[in-house]
Each structure stands twice: as C-alpha cells, then as structure tokens.
C-alpha positions, 0 to 999 in steps of 0.5 A, a space after each residue: 129381680 122383683 116380682 112382676 105384678 100385672 102391668 097397669 096397662 092390663 088393668 082393663 080386663 075382658 071388656 068384650 064378651 060374646 054371648 053366642 054358644 061355641 060350636 068349636 071342635 075339641 080334642 081329648 085332654 092330654 091328662 085325664 082328671 085324676 084324684 087331687 091330693 087326698 082322696 077326693 076329685 077336683 069337684 068333690 074336693 071343692 065341695 068338702 074344702 071350699 076354696 082350696 082348689 081353684 081352676 085356672 083357665 090357660 088359653 094359648 096359641 102360637 105362630 100367628 105370623 100376622 095372619 089377621 085375615 083367614 089364611 088362604 088354601 091349605 094354610 087356612 085349614 086343619 085336619 080332623 080325625 073322625 070317630 070312625 078313623 077317617 079324616 076331614 079338613 075344616 076351614 080355620 083361622 082369622 082373628 075375627 073368628 079367633 076373637 069370638 072363640 077366645 071370648 066365648 071360651 072365657 065366659 064364666 071363667 073368673 080365672 083366665 089367662 091368655 098366653 102365646 108361644 112366639 112368632 106373633 109377628 114376622 113373615 106376615 101378610 101385606 095387611 100387617 107386614 106393610 105396616 111393620 106389624 103394628 096391625 097385629 099388635 093392635 089386634 093382640 091387644 084387642 084379643 086381651 093377650 096377657 103374655 107372649 114369649 118372643 119367637 125367632 121372627 120377632 127378631 126379623 127387624 132387629 132388637 130395636 124394632 122389637 122394643 118398639 113393638 113392645 113399648 110403642 112409638 112411630 117407625 123410625 123411617 116409615 113414621 106414623 101410619 095413622 093420626 094416632 101414635 102407635 101405643 105398643 103391646 099391652 102384654 109383655 113379651 118375654 125373652 129370658 134367653 136373649 141377652 144383650 151382648 154388652 150388658 149380658 142381661 135379657 133384652 126384655 123381661 125374662 118372666 111375668 107373674 099373673 095374680 088374682 085373688 091370691 092365685 099366682 102363676 108365673 110365666 117364663 118365655 124363651 125362644 129357640 137357642 138356634 135363632 141366629 141360624 134362621 134369622 138374618 145376621 142383622 136381625 140378631 146383631 149384638 144379641 146372645 141366645 142361651 140354652 132354653 133348658 138352663 134358662 128356664 130352670 134358672 128363672 124357675 128357681 128365682 120365681 120359687 124364691 119369690 113364692 111363685 110355685 105355679 109356673 108355665 114355660 112359653 117356649 118358641 121351639 116345638 116338635 113334630 107330631 106323628 099325625 097331621 090331625 090336630 085331635 089325634 091321641 099324642 099319648 098313644 101308645 104311651 105318654 108323649 109317643 106321638 111327638 118327636 123333635 127338639 121339644 121332647 128333650 127340652 121338656 124332659 129336662 126342664 125342672 119339675 117346678 114348671 107345671 106346663 109347657 106351651 110351645 111353637 115354631 114347628 107350626 104343628 098341633 099336639 097336646 101331649 104329656 111328656 115326663 119331667 126329670 122326676 118322671 111325672 107327666 107334664 102337659 106340652 102343647 102346640 096350637 098349629 099356626 096362623 090362628 087356626 087353633 087355640 089350646 084350652 088348658 085347665 090348671 088346678 091351683 092348690 091355695 094351700 101349697 101355691 102349686 098346680 095339682 099336676 095330676 088334675 091338668 086337662 088340655 085340648 086343642 080347639 078349631 078356630 072355625 069360621 061358623 061363628 059370628 065375626 068379632 065386630 072390633 076385629 072386622 073394623 080393624 081389618 077394614 081400617 088397615 086394608 083401606 090403607 094397604 089397598 092402593 099397593 096390595 090390589 095391583 095385579 102382578 100375574 095370572 095362574 090357571 090353578 092353585 099353586 101349592 107350597 106343600 110337599 118336599 118339592 112344591 110347585 110354588 117352590 119351583 116357580 119361585 126358583 125359576 123366577 130367581 133364575 130368570 132375575 139372575 140371568 137378567 143380571 148376569 147371563 152366566 147364571 146357571 141355577 137358583 135355589 130357594 129355601 122352603 121356609 121362605 115360602 109362607 103361603 100358597 097362591 090360590 086361584 079363587 078370587 080373594 078380594 074381588 080381583 077375579 079368579 086366577 089373578 095374583 095381586 101384589 098382596 098375595 105375592 107379599 104373603 108368599 114372600 114377605 121377608 124383603 130378601 134380595 136375590 144374590 148371585 155368587 160363584 160356587 165350585 161344582 164340589 161346593 154346589 154338591 155340598 150345598 145339596 148334601 147340607 139339606 139333609 146333614 149337619 144342622 139339617 140332619 134331624 129336620 131336613 130343609 129341601 131347597 127348591 130347585 130351578 128348572 134344569 137341576 135334577 137329582 135323586 133324594 133317597 130317604 131310605 139312607 141316612 145323612 148326606 148319603 140321602 142325596 145321590 151324588 151320581 144322580 145330580 144333573 144340571 141341564 142334563 150334564 153331571 156336575 163338574 167338581 172343578 167347574 164354576 157355577 153361578 148360583 142365585 139365592 136369596 140373601 138369607 141363604 147366601 149368607 149361610 142361613 138355614 144351615 147351609 154354611 157352604 153358601 156363605 163361601 161363594 165369591 163374586 157376589 152380585 146383589 139384585 132386586 128383592 125376591 118379591 120383585 123377582 117373582 112379580 117380574 116373572 109372573 108379569 112376563 110369563 102370564 096374562 089373563 088369556 094365557 095364565 101360568 100353570 103350576 109347575 110339575 114339581 118333578 125335579 127331585 126324584 124321591 125314594 122312600 
C-alpha cells in the first residue's frame, strides 16, 4: 500500500483560532521529560543542535457518541483530585467548549495533530442520532479532526452507512436533511482490523500518515476484535474483525518499510482505572499499576515500533506508561467520553532518526470546562440541527419528581426501563413474566432540571432518545427456568467474567449477587425469586428484552436460545408509553429504589 499523504481535503489548516487564555485543568504527565539522546535535555538540545528535535503536539479524545450539546447529569461531569487528596466534580463537555479548548491548545503549536479513538458517532442524542449522525461529522470537520479509528458504534448501522459517513452522500432512505448534499468526513476513518469477508481486505484505510516539513507520523487505527459481540448481527454482516495486536504489528512493519518510524496506534479498546478521578496518578506505585483490563495486555504486546497508544471504549480517563515488549515505557491514554476531556501529548520527533524520542514524551488529560467562550461556529451548528429536530424532540412524554440516574450496579433508570419493557410485553402477551435490560443500552440519565425550557421534571422525546437511541425492538421469548438462571449467571461468567454486565431487572425479580465469589458463583442461585417464588428449572417463563439481547448480544448466548419469539415496538416507544401511562404533571414518577439485587461485597 502506498504511503498516504494528507488528503487534499485537509489542505485547509487550522482556519479558526481563539485568542482567550485557557483556564483548563490538567493532570501530571505520564512520563517526566527525560534526557534526549546524548546528555542534553529537549530544550538544551534544541539550543545546541537547532532543528534536530521537533516537538509534535498530539491532541486526542474518544467516545464522543454524538454529544454535541453538554451532556446531562453525571454524564456531563468529571471528578478531579485536589492537592489535599479530596475530590470535586467539574461540569464538562459540549462541542462549543471542546472546540474552544482545542483551538486554544493549538495556539503557538506549528506541529499539531488531532486524533480520535473511535465511537465518534452511534448511541447519540437526538440532535445527532435523528439525522444519522451527519451533525457530528460536520462538527468534527469544524474541529479540524485529522484522523480517527473506528469504534464498535461506527458499525451500528452497518459498513455501508459507515462508508457514507466517510465519503458523503444523502441517506439512502431518509434522503437529504438540508438543501446541501452531505459531504462526509474531512478526516480518514481507519479500520485496519476490519476486513470485508469476501475481499479479505480492510473496508477503510488501515493507516494514515501526517506529514509536515519533513516530519512524518503514522497512525494505525483498529477497533476491538470483539465488536461482533456488542453490535447487532446486521451491523457487522459480511465483516471479519481481526486481532488488534497482530494487526497493529503488521502495519507498523509496513510503515517502517516506507520510512515512517514514528507511529501512533489508535485503538478502540480500553482499560479500567483504579480511580474515578481523571487526574489520578496512573503510574503509582509503578508504571501502569493504576489501570487494568484488556488494554494492558494489548499494550504490552504491541511492537516497540509504536511510540504511543490512544485508546477508548471503556469511557475511562487515564494517562499511563505501560512497558512495551522490550520493557521500555510507552504512553497509553484515554480521555473519558462525551467530549468531557481531551489529552495533550507531546511527541519529540528526532529528525536524525525519524523516530520519537520516547523518554521525552509527556502527556496529560485536560477538562473541557464550560468556563470558556463558546465557539460561535459550533453554536450555529447546534442551532441549525436543533431547529430541524425541535418538532419531534420537544414533545413531552412524561414527568419525573427527581433525577433518575443510570449509575451503579443496579440503577434506578435501569429498573424503570425494565419495568417499561415488562409492561409493553404484558400488553403484547399477558403471560409475560419478567424483563431484562442491558446496562450498556442506557446511555444517559433522566434529569429533573429543565434542559430547553420545557419545565422542571418534564421528560421530552429528545431526552428519552438520548437514554435509548438504538431503536431496538422489545422482543418476547420463552425460556426454561434453568435457562433464565443461566442468563443471570452469564452476567458474571463466560464473556463477562472479567467485566460483568449486570442486567437491570423488572419488578418482581430479586436475587443476591455475591461479589466476594468468582465467576458464575457470584449469582446465588437459591436466592433467585420471581414474585416471591423460587425459579422452577423445568417451568417456562416469558421473558422480554431488547432485540440486541434477545439475539445473544453482550455475552448472553442463552438468550439466543429462546423460543416462541414475538416482536413488539421499539424500546423507546415502550419507555414513552410507560411514562405517559404512569406519570403526569401533578403526579410525577419517582425514581425506583434500585433494591432488586442484593449486593454482597
């Protein structure tokens, strides 16, 4: 594959600059600036050998998920460790602020690249999701994003739709939303490990090279190999997802053969930090000790030819150094989600070798705080798309008495959604017994405070869409009691052993989850009750779940074995019907108690 130069569509460079000073909050760098080759520091070396070492700024973020407006509730806050060890939360996010922060960060930086770690679109709020995420691509173009890996959510609507987001054109069924043809992404999406099953070749570019004044930095983009397990079967039809490490190592060699020795991997897979604070010390007590999860093994096995790793998927925040296979430290970063953080990494490029002086790499996460001026072009973009969405999005669908959060092992909002699906199931078939909801399908909380003048406590269609944007249907199926118990055990075993996915139960289903035990034993079988009665292994139970779960998604293969399928309305309709039937302005719905699962720690 020939060396990729910057696309002519990217010829425009950094047109907009904001001059106000940044009030951003930063973390400590993952690597302290150390001596460059020889005995001089980076600054000293530039004085004694002008031009040999060139600092390249790498700005990165991940998992935006179409959050153009500031996210609501806890989804719009980050936790910050204070000097005295206490923590506080900071409101964060919104592309009007992200644009300002990125533009200010670029000021004075002649060599600056902006990259993303996937899931820019998908599971998006109404302002973007209603228009098949064209608004988000338009915003990313205005942000001067240079390159992004694909994430699993880029496949929510299949490879053809991803190709349209890249190359432009009106939606095949919805058509054009404005009088202008959708132009597609100015930046390349990279999908090195996603192959067309028939051609056995990547569906998009596997890598891309940034070049400026003799400085060359290559980017390889991959998504997690397990994407087919967390995306609907239709979304990944005809695609093969290869191992992340093998793929990156393969293309790193190819880039090296082409003379590109400075390489960054963009990986839509991540880790789980030891702290919920974005600015904790990930390298305490030792390098990378503050993060666990899939990214650790991946990072330890990626070839030393790769100089830095930008990650995503877990919506976590970390800036770590994880040793490469040669035992040398390498920076691995993630900037939370929803545009609440961005990472600023300095890569010191050695013109003599064409490689990065790894010991001089520094990196820090910064808060996209809302105490800066909004970017006017983003305000105009949001206004344009909100005006188009308003007739649909502003319609009231219910009333709540307080915030209904989606956080915790069992969440109030998870219980509410499960209850809504149970009610919808009973309307389809009165024999429906129970409903189960996957936590990953709940994308945001319901907040009491008015968002757009609708009034406190009013739930609009747009807010419901933000909570459940996938357009899954509510499916009914028959499971034996033994199968139902097995489904509950699959929450903490099999594919979900390392990272449990606790299904949100409808009213009447109760059990104990003992986290002091391991694997399937964490679900205490004798404790499982449905409406107070023990589960009969031989009996048949009618179970409601969304179509993604009913197909075995999220590591629940037993759900795919159900019989007697009956397909209902989409899950958002079920939620709307439940809120409308069970709440009013004078009698708002209170948050469920989230007490159906007893947790032993």
